[in-house]
Backbone as JSON, one array per atom type, in Angstrom:
{
  "sequence": "XXXXXXXXXXXXXXXXX",
  "N": [[-214.98, -16.91, 104.6], [-215.33, -13.88, 102.7], [-213.37, -11.55, 101.7], [-212.7, -8.14, 100.54], [-211.18, -7.3, 97.43], [-208.83, -6.91, 94.65], [-207.99, -9.16, 93.47], [-207.51, -12.55, 92.17], [-208.43, -14.33, 93.94], [-210.21, -12.89, 95.26], [-213.01, -12.48, 94.2], [-215.15, -10.11, 93.69], [-216.32, -10.34, 96.32], [-217.59, -8.96, 98.67], [-217.99, -8.31, 102.07], [-219.16, -10.74, 102.45], [-219.93, -13.84, 104.03]],
  "CA": [[-215.11, -15.45, 104.49], [-215.02, -13.31, 101.37], [-212.89, -10.17, 101.82], [-212.69, -7.33, 99.31], [-209.85, -7.18, 96.82], [-208.81, -6.92, 93.19], [-207.2, -10.33, 93.07], [-208.32, -13.65, 91.63], [-209.06, -15.02, 95.08], [-211.25, -11.99, 95.8], [-213.89, -12.09, 93.1], [-216.33, -9.33, 94.12], [-216.94, -10.97, 97.5], [-217.46, -7.95, 99.73], [-218.9, -8.47, 103.21], [-219.88, -12.03, 102.37], [-219.26, -14.82, 104.91]],
  "C": [[-214.71, -14.95, 103.09], [-214.63, -11.84, 101.5], [-212.89, -9.45, 100.48], [-211.29, -7.27, 98.73], [-209.92, -7.23, 95.3], [-207.99, -8.1, 92.7], [-208.09, -11.43, 92.53], [-209.02, -14.38, 92.76], [-210.15, -14.17, 95.69], [-212.18, -11.58, 94.68], [-215.12, -11.39, 93.64], [-217.04, -9.96, 95.29], [-216.79, -10.02, 98.67], [-218.46, -8.19, 100.86], [-219.68, -9.77, 103.15], [-219.17, -13.05, 103.25], [-219.22, -16.18, 104.24]]
}
């Protein structure tokens, strides 16, 4: 899963599985 966030582990991965 790719949750939304402003961290390094969340690189613009919104709503992506």
